[in-house]
Each structure stands twice: as structure tokens, then as C-alpha cells.
A tleap script that builds the chain and sets N, CA, C and O, in Angstrom:
source leaprc.protein.ff14SB
mol = sequence {
  NMET ASP SER SER ASN LYS MET HIE ASP CYS
  SER ASP VAL ILE SER LYS VAL SER LEU ALA
  LEU ASP GLY GLU LEU SER ASP HIE GLU ALA
  ARG GLU PHE LEU VAL GLU LEU LYS ARG CYS
  SER PHE CYS LEU ASP GLN TYR GLN ILE GLU
  GLN SER PHE LYS GLU PHE LEU CYS ASN LYS
  ILE GLN ARG ARG GLU SER ASN PRO GLY LEU
  ALA ASN GLN ILE ARG MET LYS ILE ALA GLN
  ILE SER ILE CGLU
}
set mol.1.N position { 108.245 98.435 126.485 }
set mol.1.CA position { 109.606 97.941 126.412 }
set mol.1.C position { 110.298 98.968 125.653 }
set mol.1.O position { 109.809 99.652 124.753 }
set mol.2.N position { 111.714 99.018 126.191 }
set mol.2.CA position { 112.712 99.628 125.503 }
set mol.2.C position { 113.180 99.061 124.005 }
set mol.2.O position { 113.041 97.853 123.814 }
set mol.3.N position { 113.609 99.706 123.170 }
set mol.3.CA position { 113.708 99.130 121.707 }
set mol.3.C position { 115.013 98.453 121.718 }
set mol.3.O position { 115.308 97.703 120.787 }
set mol.4.N position { 115.813 98.658 122.696 }
set mol.4.CA position { 117.261 97.707 122.733 }
set mol.4.C position { 116.856 96.520 123.433 }
set mol.4.O position { 117.797 95.740 123.575 }
set mol.5.N position { 115.850 96.154 123.881 }
set mol.5.CA position { 115.350 94.831 124.415 }
set mol.5.C position { 114.606 94.038 123.526 }
set mol.5.O position { 114.650 92.811 123.619 }
set mol.6.N position { 113.882 94.643 122.615 }
set mol.6.CA position { 113.009 93.685 121.866 }
set mol.6.C position { 113.674 93.215 120.659 }
set mol.6.O position { 114.696 93.787 120.281 }
set mol.7.N position { 113.256 92.360 120.104 }
set mol.7.CA position { 113.828 91.602 118.814 }
set mol.7.C position { 113.924 92.514 117.530 }
set mol.7.O position { 112.978 93.287 117.377 }
set mol.8.N position { 114.734 92.533 116.767 }
set mol.8.CA position { 114.903 93.018 115.710 }
set mol.8.C position { 114.046 92.494 114.730 }
set mol.8.O position { 114.020 91.263 114.733 }
set mol.9.N position { 113.220 93.134 113.755 }
set mol.9.CA position { 112.611 92.606 112.953 }
set mol.9.C position { 112.737 93.400 111.557 }
set mol.9.O position { 112.052 94.415 111.425 }
set mol.10.N position { 113.509 93.019 110.597 }
set mol.10.CA position { 113.976 93.566 109.297 }
set mol.10.C position { 112.664 94.044 108.524 }
set mol.10.O position { 112.622 95.145 107.974 }
set mol.11.N position { 111.546 93.106 108.516 }
set mol.11.CA position { 110.453 93.650 107.790 }
set mol.11.C position { 109.894 94.917 108.305 }
set mol.11.O position { 109.582 95.717 107.423 }
set mol.12.N position { 109.712 95.256 109.422 }
set mol.12.CA position { 109.281 96.218 110.373 }
set mol.12.C position { 110.044 97.684 109.896 }
set mol.12.O position { 109.535 98.751 109.555 }
set mol.13.N position { 111.367 97.308 110.011 }
set mol.13.CA position { 112.239 98.281 109.929 }
set mol.13.C position { 112.338 98.797 108.330 }
set mol.13.O position { 112.492 99.994 108.083 }
set mol.14.N position { 112.253 97.946 107.434 }
set mol.14.CA position { 112.325 98.138 105.851 }
set mol.14.C position { 110.671 98.759 105.444 }
set mol.14.O position { 110.462 99.414 104.422 }
set mol.15.N position { 109.790 98.469 106.273 }
set mol.15.CA position { 108.470 99.258 106.005 }
set mol.15.C position { 108.563 100.486 106.260 }
set mol.15.O position { 107.780 101.246 105.691 }
set mol.16.N position { 109.522 101.002 107.164 }
set mol.16.CA position { 109.516 102.408 107.493 }
set mol.16.C position { 110.498 103.191 106.704 }
set mol.16.O position { 110.523 104.413 106.849 }
set mol.17.N position { 111.226 102.660 105.967 }
set mol.17.CA position { 112.364 103.314 105.194 }
set mol.17.C position { 111.641 104.519 104.299 }
set mol.17.O position { 111.994 105.685 104.479 }
set mol.18.N position { 110.763 104.232 103.470 }
set mol.18.CA position { 110.191 105.503 102.748 }
set mol.18.C position { 109.560 106.516 103.795 }
set mol.18.O position { 109.734 107.708 103.542 }
set mol.19.N position { 108.986 106.250 104.717 }
set mol.19.CA position { 108.520 107.107 105.612 }
set mol.19.C position { 109.627 108.033 106.191 }
set mol.19.O position { 109.502 109.256 106.251 }
set mol.20.N position { 110.753 107.325 106.626 }
set mol.20.CA position { 111.939 107.956 107.308 }
set mol.20.C position { 112.592 108.946 106.224 }
set mol.20.O position { 112.987 110.066 106.546 }
set mol.21.N position { 112.677 108.433 104.875 }
set mol.21.CA position { 113.270 109.085 103.784 }
set mol.21.C position { 112.318 110.471 103.451 }
set mol.21.O position { 112.880 111.452 102.963 }
set mol.22.N position { 110.976 110.500 103.715 }
set mol.22.CA position { 110.064 111.450 103.329 }
set mol.22.C position { 109.905 112.255 104.616 }
set mol.22.O position { 109.026 113.117 104.603 }
set mol.23.N position { 110.617 112.101 105.706 }
set mol.23.CA position { 110.609 112.742 107.020 }
set mol.23.C position { 109.126 112.670 107.627 }
set mol.23.O position { 108.626 113.651 108.177 }
set mol.24.N position { 108.493 111.515 107.500 }
set mol.24.CA position { 107.296 111.334 108.263 }
set mol.24.C position { 107.003 110.516 109.313 }
set mol.24.O position { 105.891 110.131 109.672 }
set mol.25.N position { 108.443 110.192 109.947 }
set mol.25.CA position { 108.200 109.478 111.213 }
set mol.25.C position { 108.456 110.636 112.344 }
set mol.25.O position { 109.182 111.610 112.144 }
set mol.26.N position { 107.752 110.382 113.556 }
set mol.26.CA position { 107.660 111.411 114.531 }
set mol.26.C position { 109.371 111.298 115.110 }
set mol.26.O position { 110.122 110.415 114.697 }
set mol.27.N position { 109.734 112.197 115.972 }
set mol.27.CA position { 111.169 112.181 116.305 }
set mol.27.C position { 111.295 110.814 117.022 }
set mol.27.O position { 112.273 110.124 116.735 }
set mol.28.N position { 110.432 110.375 117.896 }
set mol.28.CA position { 110.723 109.243 118.461 }
set mol.28.C position { 110.710 107.997 117.583 }
set mol.28.O position { 111.439 107.054 117.888 }
set mol.29.N position { 110.049 107.948 116.682 }
set mol.29.CA position { 109.896 106.858 115.732 }
set mol.29.C position { 111.447 106.944 114.828 }
set mol.29.O position { 112.176 105.995 114.543 }
set mol.30.N position { 111.624 108.233 114.544 }
set mol.30.CA position { 113.062 108.431 113.867 }
set mol.30.C position { 114.233 107.836 114.642 }
set mol.30.O position { 115.072 107.174 114.032 }
set mol.31.N position { 114.330 108.028 115.901 }
set mol.31.CA position { 115.234 107.732 116.763 }
set mol.31.C position { 115.242 106.178 116.816 }
set mol.31.O position { 116.269 105.529 116.615 }
set mol.32.N position { 114.209 105.701 117.057 }
set mol.32.CA position { 114.154 104.166 117.168 }
set mol.32.C position { 114.447 103.385 115.714 }
set mol.32.O position { 114.854 102.225 115.651 }
set mol.33.N position { 114.194 104.145 114.683 }
set mol.33.CA position { 114.415 103.691 113.383 }
set mol.33.C position { 115.948 103.727 113.065 }
set mol.33.O position { 116.548 102.936 112.338 }
set mol.34.N position { 116.445 104.751 113.718 }
set mol.34.CA position { 118.106 104.913 113.574 }
set mol.34.C position { 118.694 103.997 114.522 }
set mol.34.O position { 119.879 103.831 114.233 }
set mol.35.N position { 118.408 103.454 115.355 }
set mol.35.CA position { 119.056 102.506 116.293 }
set mol.35.C position { 119.018 101.172 115.602 }
set mol.35.O position { 119.993 100.422 115.555 }
set mol.36.N position { 117.786 100.896 115.039 }
set mol.36.CA position { 117.331 99.541 114.231 }
set mol.36.C position { 118.285 99.635 112.989 }
set mol.36.O position { 118.597 98.578 112.442 }
set mol.37.N position { 118.726 100.709 112.549 }
set mol.37.CA position { 119.598 100.747 111.249 }
set mol.37.C position { 120.994 100.397 111.889 }
set mol.37.O position { 121.787 99.684 111.275 }
set mol.38.N position { 121.222 100.807 112.881 }
set mol.38.CA position { 122.544 100.657 113.429 }
set mol.38.C position { 122.870 99.252 113.892 }
set mol.38.O position { 124.013 98.796 113.880 }
set mol.39.N position { 121.896 98.655 114.264 }
set mol.39.CA position { 121.878 97.030 114.751 }
set mol.39.C position { 121.936 96.201 113.587 }
set mol.39.O position { 122.545 95.140 113.723 }
set mol.40.N position { 121.461 96.443 112.532 }
set mol.40.CA position { 121.324 95.417 111.236 }
set mol.40.C position { 122.167 96.061 110.061 }
set mol.40.O position { 121.944 97.238 109.777 }
set mol.41.N position { 123.051 95.401 109.417 }
set mol.41.CA position { 123.500 96.004 108.184 }
set mol.41.C position { 122.799 95.684 107.082 }
set mol.41.O position { 122.988 96.388 106.091 }
set mol.42.N position { 122.001 94.753 107.010 }
set mol.42.CA position { 120.813 94.399 105.794 }
set mol.42.C position { 119.995 95.683 105.843 }
set mol.42.O position { 119.828 96.363 104.830 }
set mol.43.N position { 119.463 96.023 107.081 }
set mol.43.CA position { 118.543 97.177 107.014 }
set mol.43.C position { 119.124 98.418 106.643 }
set mol.43.O position { 118.471 99.288 106.067 }
set mol.44.N position { 120.338 98.542 106.950 }
set mol.44.CA position { 121.164 99.752 106.546 }
set mol.44.C position { 121.345 99.857 105.083 }
set mol.44.O position { 121.212 100.896 104.437 }
set mol.45.N position { 121.650 98.727 104.626 }
set mol.45.CA position { 121.816 98.756 103.110 }
set mol.45.C position { 120.809 98.889 102.302 }
set mol.45.O position { 120.916 99.449 101.210 }
set mol.46.N position { 119.598 98.331 102.805 }
set mol.46.CA position { 118.214 98.631 102.053 }
set mol.46.C position { 118.066 99.990 102.236 }
set mol.46.O position { 117.726 100.626 101.238 }
set mol.47.N position { 118.261 100.674 103.409 }
set mol.47.CA position { 117.833 102.226 103.475 }
set mol.47.C position { 118.659 103.164 102.475 }
set mol.47.O position { 118.202 104.114 101.841 }
set mol.48.N position { 120.193 102.613 102.472 }
set mol.48.CA position { 120.884 103.453 101.643 }
set mol.48.C position { 120.418 103.241 99.903 }
set mol.48.O position { 120.453 104.132 99.055 }
set mol.49.N position { 120.035 101.962 99.715 }
set mol.49.CA position { 119.579 101.760 98.222 }
set mol.49.C position { 118.377 102.705 98.153 }
set mol.49.O position { 118.358 103.457 97.179 }
set mol.50.N position { 117.532 102.774 98.890 }
set mol.50.CA position { 116.212 103.503 98.572 }
set mol.50.C position { 116.591 104.963 98.648 }
set mol.50.O position { 116.020 105.756 97.900 }
set mol.51.N position { 117.479 105.360 99.469 }
set mol.51.CA position { 118.010 106.730 99.673 }
set mol.51.C position { 118.775 107.318 98.376 }
set mol.51.O position { 118.521 108.436 97.926 }
set mol.52.N position { 119.630 106.543 97.888 }
set mol.52.CA position { 120.187 106.739 96.431 }
set mol.52.C position { 119.162 106.549 95.447 }
set mol.52.O position { 119.351 107.163 94.397 }
set mol.53.N position { 118.166 105.879 95.521 }
set mol.53.CA position { 117.305 105.869 94.205 }
set mol.53.C position { 116.472 106.909 94.283 }
set mol.53.O position { 116.143 107.470 93.238 }
set mol.54.N position { 115.994 107.344 95.495 }
set mol.54.CA position { 115.194 108.704 95.720 }
set mol.54.C position { 116.134 109.868 95.308 }
set mol.54.O position { 115.717 110.731 94.535 }
set mol.55.N position { 117.237 109.905 95.744 }
set mol.55.CA position { 118.184 111.086 95.016 }
set mol.55.C position { 118.514 111.065 93.662 }
set mol.55.O position { 118.833 112.113 93.102 }
set mol.56.N position { 118.474 109.913 93.015 }
set mol.56.CA position { 118.657 109.776 91.672 }
set mol.56.C position { 117.344 110.503 90.843 }
set mol.56.O position { 117.403 111.396 89.998 }
set mol.57.N position { 116.075 109.762 91.417 }
set mol.57.CA position { 114.877 110.457 90.843 }
set mol.57.C position { 114.682 112.027 91.069 }
set mol.57.O position { 114.286 112.759 90.161 }
set mol.58.N position { 114.946 112.419 92.160 }
set mol.58.CA position { 114.838 113.983 92.511 }
set mol.58.C position { 115.856 114.559 91.384 }
set mol.58.O position { 115.337 115.446 90.704 }
set mol.59.N position { 117.016 114.283 91.089 }
set mol.59.CA position { 118.004 114.810 90.183 }
set mol.59.C position { 117.444 114.579 88.860 }
set mol.59.O position { 117.804 115.471 88.092 }
set mol.60.N position { 116.755 113.780 88.356 }
set mol.60.CA position { 116.442 113.535 86.940 }
set mol.60.C position { 114.788 114.315 86.840 }
set mol.60.O position { 114.429 114.668 85.717 }
set mol.61.N position { 114.133 114.481 87.662 }
set mol.61.CA position { 112.766 115.168 87.569 }
set mol.61.C position { 113.117 116.702 87.277 }
set mol.61.O position { 113.801 117.388 88.036 }
set mol.62.N position { 112.630 117.090 86.229 }
set mol.62.CA position { 112.612 118.571 85.749 }
set mol.62.C position { 111.112 119.202 86.170 }
set mol.62.O position { 110.030 118.942 85.643 }
set mol.63.N position { 111.351 119.987 87.132 }
set mol.63.CA position { 109.994 120.791 87.574 }
set mol.63.C position { 109.773 121.961 86.530 }
set mol.63.O position { 110.648 122.768 86.219 }
set mol.64.N position { 108.554 121.941 86.061 }
set mol.64.CA position { 108.383 123.108 85.117 }
set mol.64.C position { 106.870 123.903 85.607 }
set mol.64.O position { 106.001 123.259 86.195 }
set mol.65.N position { 106.736 125.089 85.341 }
set mol.65.CA position { 105.658 125.548 85.477 }
set mol.65.C position { 104.609 124.976 84.631 }
set mol.65.O position { 104.891 124.548 83.512 }
set mol.66.N position { 103.236 124.935 85.165 }
set mol.66.CA position { 102.079 124.543 84.178 }
set mol.66.C position { 101.487 125.662 83.671 }
set mol.66.O position { 101.407 126.741 84.258 }
set mol.67.N position { 101.095 125.424 82.644 }
set mol.67.CA position { 100.242 126.530 81.906 }
set mol.67.C position { 98.843 126.795 82.669 }
set mol.67.O position { 97.977 125.958 82.927 }
set mol.68.N position { 98.846 128.205 82.968 }
set mol.68.CA position { 97.605 128.535 83.903 }
set mol.68.C position { 96.395 128.153 83.618 }
set mol.68.O position { 95.569 127.793 84.458 }
set mol.69.N position { 96.193 128.215 82.239 }
set mol.69.CA position { 94.802 127.970 81.786 }
set mol.69.C position { 94.674 126.395 81.906 }
set mol.69.O position { 93.534 126.018 82.178 }
set mol.70.N position { 95.464 125.577 81.780 }
set mol.70.CA position { 95.314 123.984 81.984 }
set mol.70.C position { 95.060 123.887 83.489 }
set mol.70.O position { 94.228 123.081 83.905 }
set mol.71.N position { 95.704 124.629 84.271 }
set mol.71.CA position { 95.549 124.419 85.786 }
set mol.71.C position { 93.906 124.922 86.081 }
set mol.71.O position { 93.139 124.223 86.744 }
set mol.72.N position { 93.595 125.949 85.612 }
set mol.72.CA position { 91.998 126.464 85.703 }
set mol.72.C position { 91.236 125.273 85.204 }
set mol.72.O position { 90.354 124.855 85.954 }
set mol.73.N position { 91.416 124.688 84.120 }
set mol.73.CA position { 90.437 123.758 83.390 }
set mol.73.C position { 90.520 122.649 84.299 }
set mol.73.O position { 89.453 122.050 84.432 }
set mol.74.N position { 91.629 122.147 85.055 }
set mol.74.CA position { 91.613 120.955 86.006 }
set mol.74.C position { 90.645 121.374 87.035 }
set mol.74.O position { 89.619 120.735 87.267 }
set mol.75.N position { 90.987 122.468 87.657 }
set mol.75.CA position { 89.979 122.768 88.830 }
set mol.75.C position { 88.617 122.981 88.421 }
set mol.75.O position { 87.779 122.560 89.218 }
set mol.76.N position { 88.186 123.533 87.369 }
set mol.76.CA position { 86.815 123.421 87.048 }
set mol.76.C position { 86.405 122.177 86.870 }
set mol.76.O position { 85.328 121.871 87.380 }
set mol.77.N position { 87.087 121.263 86.181 }
set mol.77.CA position { 86.679 119.807 86.054 }
set mol.77.C position { 86.460 119.063 87.430 }
set mol.77.O position { 85.582 118.227 87.644 }
set mol.78.N position { 87.394 119.504 88.311 }
set mol.78.CA position { 87.409 118.790 89.680 }
set mol.78.C position { 85.990 119.394 90.390 }
set mol.78.O position { 85.101 118.688 90.865 }
set mol.79.N position { 85.999 120.785 90.345 }
set mol.79.CA position { 84.708 121.320 90.813 }
set mol.79.C position { 83.372 120.760 90.085 }
set mol.79.O position { 82.385 120.530 90.783 }
set mol.80.N position { 83.343 120.583 88.964 }
set mol.80.CA position { 82.187 120.080 88.198 }
set mol.80.C position { 81.712 118.515 88.703 }
set mol.80.O position { 80.536 118.226 88.924 }
set mol.81.N position { 82.716 117.680 88.823 }
set mol.81.CA position { 82.848 116.505 89.309 }
set mol.81.C position { 82.290 116.336 90.792 }
set mol.81.O position { 81.594 115.370 91.102 }
set mol.82.N position { 82.647 117.354 91.694 }
set mol.82.CA position { 82.301 117.249 93.057 }
set mol.82.C position { 80.951 117.581 93.122 }
set mol.82.O position { 80.313 117.012 94.007 }
set mol.83.N position { 80.218 118.549 92.229 }
set mol.83.CA position { 78.849 118.821 92.382 }
set mol.83.C position { 78.121 117.789 92.145 }
set mol.83.O position { 77.230 117.509 92.948 }
set mol.84.N position { 78.344 116.958 90.940 }
set mol.84.CA position { 77.630 115.871 90.540 }
set mol.84.C position { 77.463 114.694 91.471 }
set mol.84.O position { 76.817 113.709 91.111 }
savepdb mol mol.pdb
quit
């Protein structure tokens, strides 16, 4: 069934917002998602709110290099746990 003929379901569209923002939708799914956003101002508003929040978080997060010794300790602990 063509997406233009099916009923709009806000909960379905909203459930895909994070996937869309993270680039995890297939090309086909992304096109359908954009069509649904154009159909519903509520869904578009929710998408824009989530997009703004994600941008805010990305701007606030400071990326730092970890201590190589700490990274090695974590790897050894994981290896030890997976052996047990």
C-alpha cells in the first residue's frame, strides 16, 4: 500500500524520530518518514524538539581522550569476565 493512502499514525512516526536523527532508517523508510512529517504539524514539532535537544547535548558534551592505562584495564577486565 502506498504511504499516501494509509492512515497517519502519530505514535508510529514519533517512534521513528530517534532512528531518523541517528541516521538509522533505510532510504525508503527515511522518505516515508519525511512524507509523514509533512502531513502532520504535531509530528514535525516533536521531530524539531528532539533534533534541538540532540544538538544541545552534542554541543555540551566535551570529548576527551581517555587514559591509555585505564582503557587497557577495562579491556583486561572484560577479557577476564568473558573467560569466567
